[in-house]
Each structure stands twice: as C-alpha cells, then as structure tokens.
C-alpha beads as a LAMMPS data file, in Angstrom:
LAMMPS data file: protein, C-alpha beads

185 atoms
184 bonds

1 atom types
1 bond types

-500.0 500.0 xlo xhi
-500.0 500.0 ylo yhi
-500.0 500.0 zlo zhi

Masses

1 110.0

Atoms # bond

1 1 1 -203.002 198.650 242.447
2 1 1 -205.240 197.190 245.299
3 1 1 -207.406 194.875 243.569
4 1 1 -204.574 192.583 242.202
5 1 1 -203.280 191.982 245.430
6 1 1 -203.736 188.358 245.937
7 1 1 -205.301 187.325 249.720
8 1 1 -205.073 183.916 251.331
9 1 1 -207.629 181.787 251.511
10 1 1 -207.980 179.039 255.221
11 1 1 -210.458 176.330 254.492
12 1 1 -212.111 176.674 258.582
13 1 1 -210.123 174.272 260.055
14 1 1 -207.177 176.653 259.041
15 1 1 -205.399 174.797 256.220
16 1 1 -204.495 176.527 253.410
17 1 1 -206.649 176.636 250.219
18 1 1 -205.729 178.377 247.479
19 1 1 -204.920 182.374 247.353
20 1 1 -208.235 184.742 245.198
21 1 1 -207.995 188.258 244.673
22 1 1 -208.771 191.383 246.715
23 1 1 -211.737 191.869 245.269
24 1 1 -213.207 187.945 245.515
25 1 1 -211.845 187.760 248.800
26 1 1 -213.387 191.615 249.648
27 1 1 -216.914 189.601 248.967
28 1 1 -216.327 187.186 250.927
29 1 1 -216.335 188.661 253.600
30 1 1 -219.050 191.145 252.595
31 1 1 -221.252 187.923 252.004
32 1 1 -220.554 186.765 255.638
33 1 1 -218.576 183.249 254.180
34 1 1 -215.369 184.720 255.034
35 1 1 -213.709 186.129 258.250
36 1 1 -210.463 189.142 257.880
37 1 1 -207.681 187.476 259.884
38 1 1 -204.697 189.358 258.390
39 1 1 -205.003 192.792 256.852
40 1 1 -202.615 193.743 254.582
41 1 1 -200.770 196.843 255.588
42 1 1 -201.460 199.905 254.344
43 1 1 -203.831 198.347 251.513
44 1 1 -207.435 200.113 251.784
45 1 1 -210.431 199.945 248.523
46 1 1 -212.438 202.784 248.775
47 1 1 -215.746 203.826 246.936
48 1 1 -217.685 207.298 247.141
49 1 1 -219.459 206.048 250.863
50 1 1 -216.810 203.246 252.441
51 1 1 -213.380 202.587 252.587
52 1 1 -212.114 199.224 252.772
53 1 1 -208.890 197.560 254.406
54 1 1 -207.960 195.103 251.541
55 1 1 -207.381 192.129 253.580
56 1 1 -204.817 189.961 254.232
57 1 1 -205.624 186.147 254.825
58 1 1 -209.184 185.302 255.262
59 1 1 -211.046 182.020 256.819
60 1 1 -214.311 180.467 255.492
61 1 1 -216.977 180.613 258.221
62 1 1 -218.236 176.827 256.577
63 1 1 -215.784 173.412 256.421
64 1 1 -215.526 172.617 252.708
65 1 1 -214.083 169.265 252.318
66 1 1 -212.225 169.412 249.858
67 1 1 -210.436 166.306 249.667
68 1 1 -212.769 164.069 247.659
69 1 1 -213.114 167.309 245.390
70 1 1 -208.864 167.048 243.994
71 1 1 -209.043 163.655 242.910
72 1 1 -212.512 163.701 241.727
73 1 1 -211.230 167.044 239.163
74 1 1 -208.573 167.547 237.092
75 1 1 -207.652 171.293 237.079
76 1 1 -206.211 172.782 233.962
77 1 1 -204.545 175.338 235.914
78 1 1 -201.994 172.115 237.933
79 1 1 -201.504 169.445 234.646
80 1 1 -199.779 173.582 233.473
81 1 1 -198.444 174.270 236.048
82 1 1 -196.051 170.375 236.345
83 1 1 -195.377 171.578 233.069
84 1 1 -193.801 175.135 233.983
85 1 1 -196.047 176.740 231.484
86 1 1 -194.036 175.259 228.672
87 1 1 -195.462 172.703 225.582
88 1 1 -194.578 169.561 225.883
89 1 1 -193.178 168.039 222.541
90 1 1 -191.403 171.664 221.248
91 1 1 -190.423 174.153 224.825
92 1 1 -192.349 176.907 223.842
93 1 1 -193.459 179.112 226.548
94 1 1 -197.088 180.420 227.100
95 1 1 -200.794 181.712 229.109
96 1 1 -203.483 179.681 230.328
97 1 1 -204.895 181.427 227.212
98 1 1 -202.438 180.269 224.539
99 1 1 -201.863 176.180 225.837
100 1 1 -204.079 173.893 225.672
101 1 1 -204.071 170.252 226.502
102 1 1 -203.430 167.198 225.202
103 1 1 -203.464 163.382 225.807
104 1 1 -200.639 161.911 225.461
105 1 1 -202.660 158.850 224.092
106 1 1 -205.762 159.929 221.953
107 1 1 -210.123 160.125 223.976
108 1 1 -210.538 157.874 220.926
109 1 1 -207.831 155.137 221.323
110 1 1 -209.529 154.912 224.815
111 1 1 -207.146 156.989 226.251
112 1 1 -208.734 159.014 229.810
113 1 1 -208.236 162.432 231.330
114 1 1 -206.224 162.120 233.963
115 1 1 -203.173 164.006 235.259
116 1 1 -200.391 161.125 233.708
117 1 1 -202.236 161.123 230.478
118 1 1 -202.465 165.050 230.428
119 1 1 -199.791 167.695 228.759
120 1 1 -199.517 171.393 227.677
121 1 1 -198.876 172.622 224.173
122 1 1 -199.228 175.037 222.159
123 1 1 -202.135 174.922 219.204
124 1 1 -200.050 174.573 216.438
125 1 1 -198.112 171.440 218.053
126 1 1 -201.622 169.800 218.854
127 1 1 -202.656 170.291 215.682
128 1 1 -199.687 168.804 214.153
129 1 1 -199.944 165.955 216.764
130 1 1 -204.071 165.320 215.617
131 1 1 -205.514 162.174 216.750
132 1 1 -202.062 160.249 216.791
133 1 1 -199.726 159.603 219.159
134 1 1 -195.932 161.617 220.052
135 1 1 -194.639 158.186 218.820
136 1 1 -196.217 158.123 215.343
137 1 1 -196.595 161.690 214.494
138 1 1 -192.521 162.059 216.348
139 1 1 -192.690 164.639 218.481
140 1 1 -190.954 163.443 221.943
141 1 1 -191.401 165.226 224.757
142 1 1 -189.899 166.737 226.533
143 1 1 -190.777 165.364 229.673
144 1 1 -192.678 162.256 231.085
145 1 1 -195.303 163.862 232.896
146 1 1 -195.869 162.614 236.541
147 1 1 -199.408 162.333 237.817
148 1 1 -200.285 166.113 240.269
149 1 1 -199.133 166.082 243.493
150 1 1 -200.886 167.233 246.455
151 1 1 -198.105 169.204 247.074
152 1 1 -198.281 171.707 244.054
153 1 1 -200.116 173.729 245.435
154 1 1 -198.376 174.536 248.030
155 1 1 -195.353 174.874 246.782
156 1 1 -196.453 177.911 245.187
157 1 1 -198.357 179.595 248.113
158 1 1 -194.927 178.499 249.498
159 1 1 -192.995 180.556 246.994
160 1 1 -195.904 183.892 247.284
161 1 1 -195.203 183.820 251.143
162 1 1 -191.434 184.540 250.355
163 1 1 -193.316 188.250 249.637
164 1 1 -195.666 188.404 252.432
165 1 1 -195.026 187.531 255.557
166 1 1 -197.874 187.518 258.008
167 1 1 -198.310 183.983 255.249
168 1 1 -195.563 182.038 257.023
169 1 1 -197.630 181.480 260.522
170 1 1 -201.541 180.297 258.185
171 1 1 -198.747 177.320 256.775
172 1 1 -196.179 176.488 259.306
173 1 1 -193.873 178.033 258.116
174 1 1 -191.860 180.125 260.448
175 1 1 -190.488 177.214 262.447
176 1 1 -189.016 176.246 259.126
177 1 1 -187.410 179.100 258.329
178 1 1 -186.098 179.213 261.745
179 1 1 -185.004 176.146 261.158
180 1 1 -182.568 176.118 258.518
181 1 1 -181.542 179.912 260.788
182 1 1 -180.348 177.394 262.782
183 1 1 -178.970 174.796 260.072
184 1 1 -176.965 177.646 258.942
185 1 1 -174.809 178.747 262.109

Bonds

1 1 1 2
2 1 2 3
3 1 3 4
4 1 4 5
5 1 5 6
6 1 6 7
7 1 7 8
8 1 8 9
9 1 9 10
10 1 10 11
11 1 11 12
12 1 12 13
13 1 13 14
14 1 14 15
15 1 15 16
16 1 16 17
17 1 17 18
18 1 18 19
19 1 19 20
20 1 20 21
21 1 21 22
22 1 22 23
23 1 23 24
24 1 24 25
25 1 25 26
26 1 26 27
27 1 27 28
28 1 28 29
29 1 29 30
30 1 30 31
31 1 31 32
32 1 32 33
33 1 33 34
34 1 34 35
35 1 35 36
36 1 36 37
37 1 37 38
38 1 38 39
39 1 39 40
40 1 40 41
41 1 41 42
42 1 42 43
43 1 43 44
44 1 44 45
45 1 45 46
46 1 46 47
47 1 47 48
48 1 48 49
49 1 49 50
50 1 50 51
51 1 51 52
52 1 52 53
53 1 53 54
54 1 54 55
55 1 55 56
56 1 56 57
57 1 57 58
58 1 58 59
59 1 59 60
60 1 60 61
61 1 61 62
62 1 62 63
63 1 63 64
64 1 64 65
65 1 65 66
66 1 66 67
67 1 67 68
68 1 68 69
69 1 69 70
70 1 70 71
71 1 71 72
72 1 72 73
73 1 73 74
74 1 74 75
75 1 75 76
76 1 76 77
77 1 77 78
78 1 78 79
79 1 79 80
80 1 80 81
81 1 81 82
82 1 82 83
83 1 83 84
84 1 84 85
85 1 85 86
86 1 86 87
87 1 87 88
88 1 88 89
89 1 89 90
90 1 90 91
91 1 91 92
92 1 92 93
93 1 93 94
94 1 94 95
95 1 95 96
96 1 96 97
97 1 97 98
98 1 98 99
99 1 99 100
100 1 100 101
101 1 101 102
102 1 102 103
103 1 103 104
104 1 104 105
105 1 105 106
106 1 106 107
107 1 107 108
108 1 108 109
109 1 109 110
110 1 110 111
111 1 111 112
112 1 112 113
113 1 113 114
114 1 114 115
115 1 115 116
116 1 116 117
117 1 117 118
118 1 118 119
119 1 119 120
120 1 120 121
121 1 121 122
122 1 122 123
123 1 123 124
124 1 124 125
125 1 125 126
126 1 126 127
127 1 127 128
128 1 128 129
129 1 129 130
130 1 130 131
131 1 131 132
132 1 132 133
133 1 133 134
134 1 134 135
135 1 135 136
136 1 136 137
137 1 137 138
138 1 138 139
139 1 139 140
140 1 140 141
141 1 141 142
142 1 142 143
143 1 143 144
144 1 144 145
145 1 145 146
146 1 146 147
147 1 147 148
148 1 148 149
149 1 149 150
150 1 150 151
151 1 151 152
152 1 152 153
153 1 153 154
154 1 154 155
155 1 155 156
156 1 156 157
157 1 157 158
158 1 158 159
159 1 159 160
160 1 160 161
161 1 161 162
162 1 162 163
163 1 163 164
164 1 164 165
165 1 165 166
166 1 166 167
167 1 167 168
168 1 168 169
169 1 169 170
170 1 170 171
171 1 171 172
172 1 172 173
173 1 173 174
174 1 174 175
175 1 175 176
176 1 176 177
177 1 177 178
178 1 178 179
179 1 179 180
180 1 180 181
181 1 181 182
182 1 182 183
183 1 183 184
184 1 184 185
C-alpha cells in the first residue's frame, strides 16, 4: 500500500531528520514546506482527479534547528527503541501501545524525567513497582539504562536504507558500502 510507504525527510541542509509516512510527505510537498528529491519508483497515489507519484526522499525548504530541541525533549519512542520494546523488569516484548515509561527513581522522590532515569515497562510491572525503587520492589532491571545517543535515529535510518538504495547517498552510506566491499576483497 502506497500510503504506508516510508519517506526519508531531510532538513534544508540535507541532514537526515526522520522517516515520515507517504501521506505526511505529500502533505508537506503540497503545502510547499518540502520539495521532492527522489520519487518512489512504481508507487503512485490516486484520487478521483489526480495521480501523485509517491516521494522517496523530501527536503524541507526552511532549515529547522533540531539539535537544541533533541537535548530538551525526552522522546518516548527513543526510550522504547533503546530498550528494544521490551519491559526492563520482566522482559516481555510489546508495542508502543502496550508499554509505559517507568521512572527508576520515582518522581515523588526527586527522580527526574531524563533518559537515564526512564525505562520501558509493561503495565503490570509498572503497577507492581509503584512508587518504589527497583531494589525496594525486588524487581531488578534487565539492562542498565544509558543516555540516548544521537546515533540511535541514525542507526534506525541506516537499517531502513537496506531496502531503499536511493536513500544511501543522503545518509552517506554509498561510500561506506564501497569501503566494506574493498576490505572484504
């Protein structure tokens, strides 16, 4: 389905920002907030009157300073990705809808909402732990929470680019692939 296709979103400086749905990408292009750099060959969206080529790569027309925003906001998706969508108390896998974020040191005791103090938890474990530390609740963490790194999104984009070769030049992966081939020979 063409609407479910992912589109690589670049900043005006060609810096990779994220993946967006084809519908969101077409909305940005239609509103002239972004321009199409690459089309997704073979995929089109049809309306009663028009046929739209689905973009594969779009670029914002105005630069957005995302570095300052990244440091200020703790993103739920980034925490869940870091923890591999797995409860850090019982190991149960879940989706973004099944899992909650748990404060290791409860907020009522001065725990802050920062990446080092947040872990993915299923609702049952989060309720069981309640307003206690993992030691007090006798619920040890499966992994040690670490700070979120800028490279987390980059790794996600690199993985997605395996099936989308037209993205590699925007993610600076073409040269890296050539080096791997040369080293293997």
